[in-house]
N, C-alpha and C positions, 0 to 999 in steps of 0.2 A: 358962776363957776363955768369955766370953759370945758369943752369936751376933753381937752388934754388933761385937765386937773381931775375930772371925774373918772378917768380910767382906773386909777388905783382903788377907788371906792367900789366900782363894778367888779374888779378882780376879788376884792375882799368878800363881797356878797356871794359870788360864784364859788369861792373857796369854801365858805361857810356851809353852803348847801351841799357841795360835793362831800365834805368831811362829815357832815351830819348824817348822810346816808351810809357812811362807811364805819359807823361806830362798831367797836370791838364786841359789844354786848348785844348786837343785833341778833335776832332769832328768825329762823326759817318760818315762813308763813304756815298757819295751821292747816293741816290736811283735813280733807273731808272724808267721811267713811266711804262715800260712793266712789271716790277716785283712788282709794287706798288699794294697793295690791297686798293681799294676805298670803302668808305662807300656807301651802297646801295642808300641812300637818294640823292646821287650826280648824279645818273643815268649816270655814265661814261660807255661808250661802245667803247672801242678802235677800235674794228672791224668796226664800223660805222663812224669813223673819218678819216680825211686826215692828214698825218704827213708832216710837212713842212721840207725843207732841213735842217734847223737849229735844228729841233727836237720837235717843238710844235705840239701837236695834236689839231685839230680844227674840230668843226662840227656846221654847221648853224642850229639854232633852228628856226629862222624866217629869210628868205632871205632879206627881206626889198625891198621897191620899189623906193628908192631914188637913187641918183648917187653913183657910186663906189668911195670909199675913196682911196686916194693915199698918198704916202709919201709927206712930207712938208705941208700937210694941217693941219689946226687946228681943232681938233675934240672935240665934247661935247659928253660925254658918261655917262651912268649909269652902274653900275657894282656891283657884289657881288663876294667876294673871300672866298674860303674855303681851309683848309688843306685836305689832302686825307682822314683823319679820319672823315670828315664831320663837323669839328668845323669851323664855320664862323669866319673870322678875320677882315673883312672890308666890307662896303656896303655904297652906296649913293642913296637910293631910294628917289623919290619925297616925300615931297616938298624940300628936299635938293637941292642945285644948282647942275647942271651937272658938272662933272670933265672935265676940258679942258686941252689939251696938243697938242703938235705938233708931228704928227706921223713921226717916223723915225729919230727924233732928239736926242734920248737918254734921254728925259725927264721922261720917264717911264721904267719899267723893259724891258729888251730886248725881252722877250717873248710876251709882248703886242705889241711892234713895229712889230714883225714878225707875230703874229697871227691875228692881226686886219686888216692888209693890205689886201685890196681886198673885204672887207665888203661893203654893201650898207647901206646908211642912212636909218634908220628904222629897220635895221637888228639886231638880237640877235645871239650871237655865244658862244658856250662853248669852252674854251681853257684849255688844260692840259699842264702845263709848267714845264719843268725839272728844277732842282735846278740851273744849270749853266746859265739859262736864267731868273731865278727869283732872289732870294736873296742869293743864293750860300752858301758858307761856313760860312758866318757871321750871316745869318738870319736877322731879323729886327723886333723889338718889339715882338708881339705875334707869329711871324713866326720863327720857329726853323731853325737852320742850315740845309742845304741840303734837304729842304722840296720840294716835288712835290706840285704844286699849281693848283687849279681848279678855274676858273673864268667863270662867265656868263657876257658878255659885250654887251650892247646895244648902238649903235651909234645913237645919237639923232640929231647931226648936224655936218656939214663939211664945212669949208671955206678955 
């Protein structure tokens, strides 16, 4: 093959790689908690929080005086969730029923299973959840892809 005949082939390869990078379903890269700017209204202070091995930041707002919760227990919780920009995306305040799930069973996002373990009944905890332990690359409803999530969770009951 002469150099003259190989030019269309090189152009085809170049076009493929350029177009592959311009896919309409491409997603912004995942943010890290440490580089995220949080809305002041969320009162996020990473320096005052503990980072779990999985990467969730947590801080007890109220320790609670009930028993410590553990994996496999069914918990009843109240919660509010925000995006880092301060937009609230979900909440279940009273008089709505508590949200129930089995801790550690994968019924909720991995950031909850990781961040709630060890709380006491009656406690309130702020959780900062990285995208990989939240809704990841796909997002969900009002939660965009690769979003860092902020939750305040109160454990109301554990069985």
